[in-house]
matplotlib code that plots the C-alpha trace (Angstrom):
import matplotlib.pyplot as plt

x = [-203.7, -200.0, -199.8, -201.4, -198.9, -196.0, -197.5, -197.8, -194.2, -193.1, -195.1, -193.7, -190.2, -190.8, -192.2, -189.2, -186.8, -188.7, -188.6, -184.9, -184.0, -185.5, -183.6, -180.4, -180.9, -182.3, -181.0, -183.1, -186.9, -190.0, -192.7, -195.0, -192.3, -191.8, -195.5, -195.5, -192.5, -193.6, -197.4, -197.8, -200.4, -199.6, -199.9, -197.9, -195.0, -195.0, -194.6, -191.9, -189.9, -190.4, -188.9, -186.0, -185.3, -185.4, -183.0, -180.6, -180.8, -182.5, -183.0, -184.7, -182.2, -184.4, -187.8, -189.5, -192.6, -195.6, -198.2, -200.7, -199.9, -196.6, -193.4, -192.7, -189.8, -186.9, -185.5, -182.0, -179.9, -177.8, -174.3, -172.6, -174.9, -172.4, -169.1, -167.5, -163.8, -162.0, -158.4, -156.3, -153.0, -150.9, -147.4, -146.4, -143.9, -141.1, -140.7, -140.3, -142.6, -146.4, -148.7, -151.9, -154.4, -157.5, -160.7, -163.6, -167.1, -170.1, -173.6, -174.6, -171.8, -169.4, -165.7, -164.7, -161.0, -158.2, -154.6, -151.8, -148.8, -146.0, -146.1, -143.3, -145.3, -142.1, -141.6, -145.0, -147.9, -150.8, -153.4, -151.7, -150.9, -154.5, -155.9, -153.4, -154.3, -158.0, -157.4, -155.2, -157.7, -160.5, -158.4, -157.2, -160.7, -162.1, -164.7, -165.5, -164.1, -167.2, -169.6, -167.3, -169.6, -167.5, -164.0, -163.4, -159.9, -158.6, -155.5, -153.8, -154.8, -157.7, -160.0, -161.4, -164.6, -164.7, -161.5, -161.7, -158.1, -156.2, -154.4, -151.9, -151.1, -147.5, -147.7, -145.9, -148.1, -151.3, -151.7, -151.5, -154.4, -156.7, -155.6, -159.1, -160.6, -157.8, -158.7, -162.3, -161.4, -159.0, -161.2, -164.4, -166.5, -167.3, -164.3, -164.4, -161.3, -161.5, -159.3, -158.2, -159.1, -162.6, -163.1, -161.6, -164.3, -166.9, -165.6, -165.5, -169.1, -170.1, -167.9, -166.0, -166.2, -168.3, -171.1, -173.3, -172.2, -174.4, -171.2, -167.5, -164.1, -161.5, -157.9, -155.7, -152.1, -150.6, -147.1, -146.8, -149.1, -152.0, -155.6, -158.9, -162.3, -165.4, -168.6, -171.7, -174.6, -173.3, -172.3, -168.7, -167.7, -165.4, -164.9, -165.2, -162.3, -162.3, -159.5, -161.4, -159.4, -155.8, -154.8, -151.1, -150.7, -152.2, -149.5, -148.5, -146.6, -146.3, -143.0, -141.2, -137.7, -136.2, -137.8, -138.9, -142.6, -143.8, -146.9, -148.9, -147.3, -143.9, -145.0, -146.9, -146.2, -144.4, -140.8, -141.6, -142.8, -139.6, -137.4, -139.3, -139.2, -135.5, -134.9, -136.6, -134.5, -137.1, -136.3, -138.1, -138.3, -141.6, -143.6, -146.4, -143.9, -142.2, -145.6, -146.4, -142.9, -143.5, -146.9, -145.5, -142.6, -144.9, -147.3, -144.2, -143.5, -140.8, -140.8, -139.1, -141.8, -144.6, -142.9, -142.8, -146.5, -147.3, -145.2, -146.7, -150.2, -149.5, -148.4, -151.5, -153.7, -152.3, -153.7, -156.9, -157.7, -158.1, -160.4, -162.5, -162.7, -164.0, -166.1, -167.1, -167.4, -169.0, -166.4, -162.9, -161.6, -157.9, -157.0, -154.3, -151.4, -149.7, -153.0, -154.1, -150.7, -151.1, -154.4, -156.1, -152.9, -152.4, -156.1, -156.2, -153.1, -154.6, -157.9, -156.0, -153.9, -156.9, -158.9, -156.1, -155.7, -159.3, -162.2, -164.9, -165.5, -164.9, -164.8, -161.7, -161.8, -159.3, -160.3, -161.8, -161.2, -158.3, -158.1, -157.1, -159.8, -159.5, -160.0, -163.0, -164.5, -163.8, -165.5, -168.6, -168.7, -168.2, -170.8, -173.3, -172.6, -173.2, -176.4, -177.8, -176.9, -178.8, -181.8, -181.7, -181.6, -184.7, -186.6, -186.1, -188.8]
y = [-74.3, -73.4, -74.7, -78.0, -78.3, -77.8, -80.3, -82.9, -82.4, -82.8, -86.0, -87.5, -86.6, -88.3, -91.4, -91.6, -91.3, -93.9, -96.5, -95.9, -96.1, -99.6, -100.8, -99.4, -101.0, -104.4, -105.0, -106.1, -105.9, -106.4, -103.7, -105.7, -106.0, -102.2, -101.7, -103.7, -101.9, -98.4, -98.8, -97.0, -98.0, -99.9, -96.8, -94.7, -97.1, -97.7, -94.0, -93.7, -96.6, -95.0, -91.7, -93.5, -95.5, -92.4, -90.7, -93.6, -94.6, -98.0, -100.5, -103.8, -106.6, -109.7, -111.2, -113.6, -115.6, -114.0, -116.6, -116.2, -113.5, -111.9, -112.3, -109.5, -107.2, -107.0, -103.6, -102.9, -99.8, -98.7, -99.4, -96.8, -94.0, -92.8, -93.9, -93.2, -93.2, -94.0, -93.5, -94.5, -92.7, -94.7, -95.4, -98.9, -99.1, -100.8, -97.9, -94.1, -93.4, -93.5, -95.8, -94.5, -97.2, -96.3, -98.1, -97.1, -98.4, -98.2, -97.2, -100.9, -101.3, -103.3, -102.5, -101.9, -101.3, -100.9, -99.7, -99.1, -96.8, -95.3, -91.5, -89.4, -86.4, -84.8, -83.9, -84.5, -82.1, -83.9, -82.3, -83.3, -86.7, -87.5, -86.1, -88.3, -91.3, -90.9, -90.5, -93.6, -95.6, -94.9, -95.6, -99.0, -99.9, -99.0, -96.6, -93.1, -90.2, -88.0, -90.1, -90.0, -88.2, -88.1, -88.8, -89.9, -89.8, -91.6, -90.1, -90.3, -86.9, -85.0, -83.3, -80.0, -79.2, -75.7, -74.7, -77.4, -78.4, -81.4, -81.3, -83.7, -85.1, -86.3, -86.9, -84.0, -81.3, -82.6, -80.1, -77.0, -74.5, -74.7, -78.2, -79.8, -76.9, -77.3, -81.0, -80.1, -77.6, -79.9, -83.0, -81.0, -83.1, -83.2, -84.4, -85.8, -86.2, -88.1, -89.7, -93.1, -94.8, -93.3, -94.8, -98.1, -98.1, -97.6, -100.8, -102.5, -101.6, -103.0, -106.1, -106.8, -107.4, -104.2, -105.4, -106.7, -104.3, -101.5, -99.3, -100.0, -98.4, -99.3, -99.1, -98.7, -100.0, -98.9, -98.9, -95.1, -94.2, -94.9, -93.9, -94.5, -94.4, -94.2, -95.7, -94.7, -96.7, -96.3, -92.6, -91.6, -89.3, -86.8, -84.0, -80.2, -80.0, -83.6, -84.6, -87.1, -90.3, -88.9, -91.3, -91.4, -88.0, -89.1, -88.5, -91.5, -89.5, -85.8, -84.4, -82.6, -82.1, -82.4, -85.7, -86.3, -86.5, -90.0, -90.4, -93.5, -93.5, -93.9, -97.1, -99.0, -97.1, -98.8, -97.8, -98.9, -102.3, -102.7, -101.7, -104.0, -106.9, -106.5, -106.6, -110.1, -111.2, -110.6, -108.5, -107.8, -104.9, -103.5, -103.5, -105.6, -108.2, -108.2, -108.8, -111.6, -113.2, -113.0, -114.6, -117.5, -118.0, -117.8, -120.4, -122.6, -122.4, -119.7, -118.2, -114.9, -114.3, -115.0, -112.6, -109.9, -110.3, -110.1, -107.0, -105.2, -106.2, -104.7, -101.4, -101.4, -102.0, -98.9, -96.7, -98.6, -98.5, -94.7, -95.2, -97.7, -95.5, -92.6, -94.2, -97.6, -99.2, -102.7, -103.7, -102.7, -103.9, -104.0, -103.2, -101.6, -103.4, -104.4, -105.3, -107.4, -109.2, -109.8, -111.6, -113.6, -114.1, -110.3, -109.8, -112.4, -111.0, -107.5, -108.7, -110.4, -107.2, -104.9, -107.0, -106.3, -102.6, -101.4, -101.8, -102.1, -105.2, -104.7, -107.3, -107.3, -108.5, -108.4, -107.1, -109.4, -107.0, -108.3, -105.7, -102.1, -101.1, -97.4, -97.9, -100.1, -97.5, -94.8, -96.9, -97.2, -93.6, -92.5, -94.8, -93.7, -90.0, -90.6, -92.6, -90.0, -87.1, -88.8, -89.4, -85.9, -84.5, -86.6, -85.3, -81.7, -81.3]
z = [-107.8, -107.6, -104.0, -105.1, -107.9, -105.6, -103.2, -106.0, -107.0, -103.4, -103.1, -106.3, -105.1, -101.7, -103.4, -105.7, -102.8, -100.8, -103.6, -104.3, -100.6, -100.4, -103.6, -102.2, -98.9, -99.9, -103.4, -106.4, -105.8, -107.9, -108.3, -106.0, -103.3, -103.5, -103.1, -99.9, -98.5, -99.3, -99.0, -102.3, -104.9, -108.0, -110.4, -108.0, -107.6, -111.3, -112.0, -109.4, -111.0, -114.5, -113.3, -111.5, -114.7, -116.8, -114.4, -114.8, -111.1, -111.5, -114.3, -114.9, -114.3, -114.6, -114.3, -111.8, -112.1, -110.4, -111.1, -113.9, -116.3, -117.3, -115.2, -112.8, -113.6, -111.1, -110.5, -109.2, -108.7, -111.6, -110.2, -112.6, -111.6, -109.0, -107.4, -104.1, -103.5, -100.2, -99.4, -96.4, -95.7, -93.3, -92.1, -92.9, -90.0, -91.8, -94.3, -93.9, -96.8, -96.1, -98.1, -99.8, -100.4, -102.5, -103.5, -105.7, -105.0, -107.2, -106.1, -105.6, -103.1, -105.3, -105.0, -108.6, -108.1, -105.5, -105.7, -103.2, -103.7, -101.6, -101.6, -100.1, -98.8, -97.7, -101.4, -102.9, -102.5, -100.8, -103.1, -106.3, -104.9, -103.9, -107.2, -109.2, -107.1, -107.8, -111.5, -111.5, -109.5, -111.8, -114.9, -113.6, -112.4, -115.8, -114.5, -115.5, -113.4, -113.7, -111.7, -108.7, -106.2, -103.1, -101.7, -98.1, -96.7, -93.6, -92.1, -88.7, -87.2, -85.6, -88.0, -86.6, -88.6, -87.2, -88.8, -91.6, -90.7, -89.3, -86.0, -84.5, -87.9, -88.5, -92.3, -93.9, -95.5, -94.1, -91.3, -93.3, -93.3, -96.3, -97.4, -97.2, -99.2, -101.8, -102.1, -102.7, -105.3, -107.1, -107.1, -107.8, -105.4, -101.7, -99.7, -96.2, -94.0, -90.8, -88.2, -89.3, -86.0, -86.0, -89.5, -88.3, -85.6, -88.4, -90.0, -86.6, -86.0, -89.4, -89.8, -86.6, -82.9, -82.3, -84.5, -81.7, -79.0, -77.7, -77.4, -77.5, -77.5, -80.1, -78.9, -81.9, -81.5, -84.7, -86.2, -86.1, -83.2, -80.9, -81.0, -79.3, -81.0, -78.9, -80.4, -78.4, -79.9, -83.4, -83.0, -82.7, -79.9, -81.6, -79.1, -79.5, -82.0, -83.3, -80.9, -78.8, -78.6, -79.0, -76.2, -77.3, -75.7, -72.4, -69.7, -67.7, -65.1, -64.2, -65.2, -62.4, -61.0, -64.4, -65.2, -68.8, -69.4, -70.3, -72.5, -73.3, -76.7, -75.0, -73.3, -76.0, -79.3, -82.2, -81.0, -77.5, -78.7, -80.7, -77.7, -75.2, -77.6, -78.2, -74.5, -74.6, -77.6, -80.2, -83.3, -86.6, -89.1, -87.7, -84.5, -86.1, -87.4, -84.0, -82.3, -84.8, -84.1, -80.4, -80.6, -82.7, -80.3, -77.3, -78.8, -79.3, -75.5, -75.5, -72.0, -73.1, -75.7, -73.2, -70.7, -73.4, -74.2, -70.4, -69.8, -72.9, -71.8, -68.4, -70.0, -72.2, -69.2, -67.4, -70.2, -70.6, -66.9, -67.3, -70.3, -68.4, -65.3, -67.3, -70.0, -68.5, -72.0, -72.2, -74.7, -75.7, -79.0, -79.6, -83.2, -85.3, -86.9, -83.6, -81.9, -84.9, -84.9, -81.1, -81.7, -79.0, -77.0, -76.5, -75.9, -73.2, -71.5, -71.6, -70.1, -67.3, -66.6, -66.9, -64.3, -61.8, -62.7, -63.2, -60.8, -63.5, -65.5, -69.2, -72.0, -74.1, -77.7, -80.5, -83.9, -86.5, -89.3, -91.3, -94.1, -93.8, -91.2, -91.8, -95.6, -95.0, -92.7, -95.3, -98.0, -95.8, -94.9, -98.5, -99.8, -97.2, -98.1, -101.8, -101.2, -98.9, -101.3, -104.1, -101.9, -100.6, -104.2, -105.0, -102.0, -103.4, -106.1]

ax = plt.figure().add_subplot(projection="3d")
ax.plot(x, y, z, "-o")
ax.set_aspect("equal")
plt.show()
């Protein structure tokens, strides 16, 4: 009898999780629609909905006509049952102080608030700064702090899950041992930290040029650095220590005889873009603004601006040819602040240069994500974590 009771509890838990997963995925549903989706009987789905309602996870949000008899109740997820918080820590390019952009999303997927602030991590402790940002975000959004169930942070660096530490991160204080665990302790919830370009690829898969691709590589041409994210059928290739895609460190020549080593970053990073543009008579406060100025001038027929774009595209193609030779991706998406500013003109120029430099045929596209892609990816990752955590807790009787 004890075994049968345990089995009954497990079955109820699985039924509850199945019903909630459909409401989370599809939005408001009637009891009849849930019966069809789950294959459960009317009494069973009714009991599952009763338990989910009592738990504060779903509620009746309306009624629809169901023919003769009373109208059917429409159930939706309770948006305030849990929140997820995403943060993007990034270099703005035209300022020495990094920007922290944060957004809070409810369980239904609605962004309830967003804020942006400059944080000087040279003097501010990252743990205190992130904790203060989360508190300020919730206060400004008018949501309770307690239901925040997870925080996801996007930062330029390689997260090594084995040591729970960030490598190759240039933001002061973010590479210290124990930082991620300190964040978890201070915030009191699970905290995920991931490479900003990897999270940008999550956004690209969901909202951008990578949406319909079997696989793709995202080349990030940012203000502060370069990155490469590799999406293999919706799964990111991270490497043994989280360092896959640190393409900025890829050597473009072998130093010898006293020659200085030249990395890909030295050819197409933000400072290199500014230097190359200045040589063509184009100046602006940041690499992205410089790129946008060059595109505008090129579109107006300026030959110097067109030459700048062509030369930069040739440099980009040198690094991409190695990526294509090793990975043979069906699609390469050019993103980042500089790539976004370059738009279709830069993408076309890179495609032309890559066709000459690489033996394999690869489609080049420019990002269609216009917001902070790393933040969008972090929002999606955090929301998915919270939803799966709730479902997993329901599956445990």
